ZATORLUM-704201 format. One line per field, with one value per residue (C-alpha): residue in one letter; x, y negated, z negated. Coordinates in Angstrom, 3 decimals. Layout:
N
resn [a  ...]
X [X  ...]
Y [Y  ...]
Z [Z  ...]
***
This chain:
180
resn [x  x  x  x  x  x  x  x  x  x  x  x  x  x  x  x  x  x  x  x  x  x  x  x  x  x  x  x  x  x  x  x  x  x  x  x  x  x  x  x  x  x  x  x  x  x  x  x  x  x  x  x  x  x  x  x  x  x  x  x  x  x  x  x  x  x  x  x  x  x  x  x  x  x  x  x  x  x  x  x  x  x  x  x  x  x  x  x  x  x  x  x  x  x  x  x  x  x  x  x  x  x  x  x  x  x  x  x  x  x  x  x  x  x  x  x  x  x  x  x  x  x  x  x  x  x  x  x  x  x  x  x  x  x  x  x  x  x  x  x  x  x  x  x  x  x  x  x  x  x  x  x  x  x  x  x  x  x  x  x  x  x  x  x  x  x  x  x  x  x  x  x  x  x  x  x  x  x  x  x]
X [-27.553  -30.855  -33.414  -35.079  -32.146  -32.254  -29.453  -28.917  -29.200  -26.876  -28.133  -29.560  -27.595  -30.219  -29.239  -25.798  -23.503  -22.424  -18.763  -19.191  -20.308  -16.644  -16.393  -19.756  -18.897  -15.860  -17.965  -18.802  -22.388  -23.701  -24.687  -22.850  -22.137  -20.595  -18.457  -17.401  -16.388  -14.371  -12.562  -11.398  -9.328  -8.048  -7.148  -5.457  -3.398  -2.270  -1.502  0.366  2.495  3.823  7.546  8.373  10.454  7.359  5.068  6.154  6.562  4.874  4.446  4.603  5.788  2.299  0.668  0.002  2.296  0.941  0.195  -1.663  -3.632  -4.787  -5.647  -7.793  -9.614  -10.307  -11.649  -13.940  -15.173  -16.113  -17.756  -19.870  -20.934  -21.956  -23.984  -25.694  -26.561  -27.767  -30.085  -31.300  -32.262  -34.046  -31.473  -32.489  -30.552  -27.887  -24.522  -21.471  -18.684  -15.130  -11.958  -9.893  -6.646  -7.289  -8.339  -5.180  -3.044  -4.820  -4.481  -1.626  -1.795  1.552  3.298  1.614  2.861  0.926  0.154  -1.653  -3.646  -4.544  -5.825  -7.908  -9.371  -10.224  -12.077  -13.896  -14.883  -16.175  -18.264  -19.583  -20.574  -22.519  -24.076  -25.285  -26.544  -28.521  -30.620  -34.138  -34.932  -36.713  -33.639  -31.660  -33.900  -33.852  -32.326  -30.507  -28.294  -24.527  -21.940  -24.762  -26.085  -28.949  -27.789  -29.438  -28.268  -27.689  -25.645  -23.351  -22.597  -21.677  -19.698  -17.727  -16.952  -15.936  -13.812  -11.807  -11.443  -10.192  -7.531  -6.512  -5.911  -3.954  -1.800  -0.973  -0.228  1.168  2.671  3.886  4.445  2.395  0.858  -2.576]
Y [19.347  17.923  20.741  19.499  20.980  18.478  16.815  13.212  13.463  11.658  8.065  6.481  3.597  1.168  2.052  0.430  -2.235  -1.015  -1.325  1.732  3.923  4.734  6.262  8.026  9.586  11.250  13.121  16.717  17.932  19.499  18.603  15.347  16.290  19.583  17.670  15.267  18.200  19.774  16.459  16.637  19.756  18.588  15.075  16.169  18.729  15.990  13.443  15.994  16.945  13.404  13.186  10.666  8.610  8.033  6.640  3.042  3.424  0.864  1.864  -1.813  -4.897  -6.366  -3.033  -1.639  0.897  4.423  3.813  0.593  2.395  5.003  2.179  0.664  3.984  4.061  0.482  1.129  4.390  2.530  -0.294  2.005  4.055  0.896  -0.268  3.123  3.099  -0.518  0.135  3.528  1.967  -0.955  -3.650  -6.971  -9.445  -9.237  -7.779  -9.636  -8.129  -7.513  -9.209  -6.068  -8.030  -9.993  -6.882  -5.064  -7.988  -7.973  -4.205  -2.488  0.485  -0.352  0.008  3.254  6.751  8.441  11.376  8.988  7.475  10.955  11.949  8.775  9.316  12.939  11.929  9.184  11.440  14.134  11.489  10.229  13.715  14.044  10.602  11.403  14.837  13.123  11.069  12.082  12.566  9.195  7.429  8.201  5.961  3.009  -0.106  -3.181  -5.861  -5.739  -7.826  -9.424  -6.143  -3.904  -0.446  2.678  4.747  7.762  5.665  4.673  8.350  8.936  5.673  6.590  10.019  8.743  5.961  8.525  10.717  7.700  6.962  10.613  10.652  7.398  8.850  11.888  9.992  6.597  7.268  10.847  10.876  14.014  14.563  13.225]
Z [-22.105  -20.981  -21.138  -17.931  -15.949  -13.112  -11.229  -10.228  -6.430  -4.050  -3.880  -0.774  0.761  -0.577  -4.154  -4.275  -2.856  0.611  -0.457  -2.689  0.202  0.859  -2.612  -2.616  0.751  -0.867  -3.422  -2.511  -2.559  -5.732  -9.250  -9.939  -13.561  -12.443  -9.940  -12.699  -14.899  -12.084  -11.641  -15.247  -14.605  -11.219  -12.300  -15.508  -13.598  -11.220  -13.937  -16.036  -13.034  -12.517  -13.291  -16.006  -13.573  -11.370  -14.090  -13.506  -9.743  -7.469  -3.836  -2.849  -4.754  -5.246  -6.211  -9.669  -11.242  -11.470  -15.171  -14.329  -11.639  -14.177  -16.589  -13.838  -13.354  -17.101  -17.074  -14.108  -15.631  -18.820  -16.896  -14.700  -17.747  -19.605  -16.625  -16.350  -20.052  -19.882  -16.956  -18.243  -21.566  -19.945  -20.643  -19.186  -17.123  -14.477  -15.449  -14.181  -12.152  -13.204  -12.089  -11.594  -11.237  -14.422  -16.302  -15.195  -16.392  -19.763  -20.148  -21.930  -19.535  -17.922  -21.279  -22.314  -21.502  -18.724  -21.037  -23.395  -20.526  -19.241  -22.691  -22.898  -19.434  -20.292  -23.464  -21.601  -18.688  -21.067  -22.853  -19.515  -18.384  -21.635  -21.068  -17.548  -18.666  -21.442  -19.051  -18.133  -14.454  -14.246  -15.641  -12.489  -10.391  -12.792  -11.289  -12.382  -10.919  -11.400  -9.563  -7.587  -6.163  -7.162  -8.250  -9.664  -12.602  -10.339  -7.910  -10.766  -11.491  -7.847  -7.629  -10.759  -9.372  -5.944  -7.421  -9.359  -6.258  -4.296  -6.902  -7.207  -3.441  -3.737  -6.510  -4.405  -1.224  -2.248  -5.660  -5.230  -1.468  -0.859  2.566  3.392]
***
């Protein structure tokens, strides 16, 4: 853990693409790394509770299967972590966006057991908590351009966290039919 014992505060709206405000707004107040760690337990409990016959379920014909949705969360988590590392270390140049539909098609997530995807996400999230805890306070305010928008390192932590919360809610409601 970083000996400075600081937290990456909630980003201002000027620190990210306005689209991501919907995700950041879902994140509870507090130390973002603590929130990310709490998500590990909650998300794994949800994923491990999914009946095997729901893993390939699609709530609409054009939507991803539950497995593909978890694969998407993994891809976005990796992408946001890479961007945060790139900007924190002073990487130069604009980083391109991702074609989430193309990435999902190229992924093998739909053919992998959900338990395997859950294990991968857990390992990735633990690594990302360690990454964000490793940053110095000044790193959180560093900026770069990704997908055509300026973004800060701290905003990426909050975006990553909110994105996962969004998909966890979607899994509960659309894939498992639980109440809103």
